[in-house]
N, C-alpha and C positions, 0 to 999 in steps of 0.2 A: 196352761195355765187359763182356767172356764173362762170364757165368755159370758160373762153376767144370767142369765135363767134358761143357758141354753148347752148341749149336750157336747158342745166345739170346744174339744183341747187348744190350745191355740200359744205358736210360740211366745219370748214376750218382745220380740222383734216379725212385724210384718213385712214382706220385701215387694216395694211397689215397681211398677208390671209397668207406670211413665214408661219408661227408657227404651224397652223394646222395641223395635225397628223402628228407633228415631236415633239415638246416640247409639247403639249397636245393636249389628246384622243382626239375623241370627245364631250363626255362629257364637256370635258373645252372649246372647240371650243364653239360652243352653251350660257355659262356663259360670256365669252368674247363678244361676238356675242350681245349675251339679254343688256349687262354693255352700251355698247358704242353707241348699239342701243335708249334706253332706255335715258342717256343723250344725245339724240337728233344728233348721226351722224347716217349719210346713206351712206357715198363713201367708197366703199371696194375696196379692191387692191388682184390678186392672177395671178397664173399664171400656164398654162398647164401643166410647169415643177416640177413647185412646191410639190416634194412628194418624185423625185425620189434618195433621199439620206436616204429612208426607207425605210423599208419594205413593206411600203401604195402603195410605188410606186407612177408612177407620176401621175397628176391628182386630187389627196389623197386630196387636199386645195380644190377646185374645187363640189370635192363631198361635205365636208362636208360644205362647205357654201352654196350647192345647198337643200342639207340636211333640214338645219336652213329655208332658204326660204320658203322652202315646210313646211314644224312645224309651222312658225309660220304668210306666208302669204301674207308677208309683199313687195314682191316685186315693186308693184308702189312704194312704197316709201323709194327705192335707185339705187343709183348711182352705176353700178358692173362692173369694171373694169378687164379684162385679158390680156392675153400676149401669141401671138406665136412666135416662132423662134429658141426658143429655147431647143426644145424635143430631147430628143438623139433618141427619135420612127423615127421622123420627122424632123430632125433638116432645118435653114432655111427660104428664106422668097419664094419661090418660087407656084406658083398658085397652083399645088398640092400639097406641105407642109400646105398653110395656108388656104382652102379650104378643106383637112381632120383636120385639125388643130379645126376650127369652129365648126365645128359637132363636135367636141367631146367635145369643152368646150361647149356649147349646153349643149349637150346633159348631162356631169354631175352640168353639175350649174341648169338643169331644167326651163331653160329661152329659146322665143323665140329670143330673142335677147338680146346683147352685148352692153351696153350703151357706152365704153371706150373701142378701141380693138389694144392694142402696139404691134407693130414688138420688140419685146426681142429687140436683138440686131443686127445692121447693118447686112445686106451678098451679102457681094463686089462678091460673083458670080452668083449671078443674078443680071439680069438689074433696076434699080428701076424703071421703067416700066411696068414689071411682078407686081410689086408689087403693088403701086400705081395701076396699073389697079382692079389688083384680090381686092383691098380692097374696088376699088368702086364697082366692082359689088355685094358684101355681102352686100354694107350700101343700092344697089340702089333690093336686092334682103330680105332688112327688118332681114338679122342678126346682122348687125354694127351698131349701128347708128351713131359713130365718133370714125376717129382711130388716132393714136397717134405714136410718139415714143419714147427709151426708151434705153442706150447704146451707141447714136450716135456721131458722135466728131462733130465738125462746119461745115469745109466745104462737108461734105458727107449729113447735112441737110438740108441746103440750099441746095444743087442742088439740092435735094429732094425737097424740097416747093417751087421754083425755075420750076422746071421740071410739079409738081402741076397745077401751075397757067398759065405756056404754054401750053400745053396737053390738060387742062380742065381733069385733075386728081382726083383722093382721095387726100385730104390736110393733112398732122394733127395740129392737132389743139392743142396736148398737147407736154410737152418731158417728161420722169420719168429717170434725171440722179443723181450720187455718187455726195450729197453736202452735205455737216456738218456745222458744225465750226471752228471743224477743217481740212475736207477735202474741198476745195475754188479753183479747175481749171474749176468750171462750173463761176464762175467768169469770166476769162479771155478772152474768145472769144464765147461761149456756149449762157451764162446773150445775148449779145448784137444778137444773134442770137431771140435769143426767144422774145428780146424788137421789132428788125424791124417787127418781121412780125405774131405780137401780137399771142405768145403759151404763152400758161398757166406752170407752171414748178412745175413739183410735183414732188419733190429730196424723192429721196429713204437713206437708211441709216443714215437718219436725228440725231440719239443721237449716232453716231460711230458702228454699234454692242452696243451699253450698255453704253459707255466707258462716256458720256456724261450725264447718268440720273445719276452719282454719285457713281455707285453701286460698283466700280471698282476703292482700292484708293489704295494710296504706301505704308501705313501702315497696311492694312487687309487682310485677307486673302484671297487665290484668288482658286475658283475652277478651279481641272486638269482637261480641257476640250480644244480640239485644238478652241473655238474661246476664250477662256481667254487670250490661249499661242499670240495668233495673238495680242487683245488686248493689251496683253504688250509690245507686241517687237510692233507693230504704233505710243502707246501714249501716252504710259510711262516712258514721258520725260517731259522735263521742260515747254514745247508748251501746252501738253498738263495737267502738276496741271496748270498752272497758269491759263488753261480757266477752271478750274474744279472751281479756286480759287474764280474766278468772278460769275459764276454758281453760288455760296452757294448765293457769294453776295450780287445782283440779287434778288434770289428766299428766300431770307428772306427777304426784304423790302419787297415783294407782301406775303409770306404768303402761299408762291408757291412751288419745288421741282427743283432742276437742270432739269432730265429732259422734265418741263414744259418750262422754261425761253427759254433751246437750242432748243426746237422746235417754239417757240412760237419769236423767232432772227428771224431764221429761213425763219418761214412762214413772215415776216418783210420786207424779203429781194427784192429785184427790181424784176420784176416778177414770183415769186414765191406767189401759188394760197395756196396747202396745200400740208406740211409736211409729207409721209408714216409714221407710225411706229406699229408698233409689239408690244401687250401685249399677258401679262402668266395668266393674275386671272384678275379679274372684277376693284383688290385694284389700276391695276397700269393699268386697261385704266379710272378712274378716274383721277390719276396726271396727263395721255396725253391732257384725253381732257379738261384739266384745260389751256393746253395753248393753246384752243381759247377763253377764257376770259379776255387772260393775254393784258395789251395794254402797252411797254415800251416801255418809251421815251428814246427822239433820244439819250438825255446822258447816258444812259445804257447802249443804241447799241451801241453806240462806244467805247463801256469800253469792253462791250463782243469780240466785231471784234478787240481789238487793242491786248487784252488780247489771242487770241485763235493768232495771226496776223506772 
């Protein structure tokens, strides 16, 4: 699938790298990456800040991905996306922060060029002109192929796109928002901006922190972790359980899983190109990749939307 107005051909499911060096060690990360690549996947998402919550520290996910690429020799078959702006060492999107960040990411990933470089979140303290000019310079230098945005409001995204068009600056080609069957704020205004400017939507948290995979059930044991507690607080309600019931029904009809159906629903939404999902085992990868083959009927899509509405 072509990513917006670029020459990047990406798999329908993007593999999230936030779990590398966190819930997965390097060997486990390699197994997940191998399984995804073997299934035809080529789109891998990470960030310079990933790992700051672990003993491995910032950049740990990028390092693992870089060592995997070097060991497999498959760089030319991959689309690598990483991000700048949320590092604790160099936060923001100033020229200096971006310049330092890209050099670090290139070194850790062991590549000469990042295919898709996201502004991880908006930086209202830095003029948009400065950030976009710096991104443009990186493209000219061959360090970045395309740039994108994540966690921008519709107003700021619109302003950045207008500015790029009027001033001849680097323009975002994709948006990475928080969007899934239960989190639908994207549909209010961001979807319209993406459609108007032909941006590809590559949403994160496609499985609502794991809730839509079906692993958290009202009558099941819950792990004693901060993530599980957050899932319970956010989604253990009538709306969440209604969504799970609908996912179970559609999954049974297709001989699939709730996780695959949830991602297939997301991929079928207007402007969405490839949802992002992480996995902690090859078996999970196979479940997630199944979403790329699922073609849900209009009735099934409406059933799921209504159940979570």
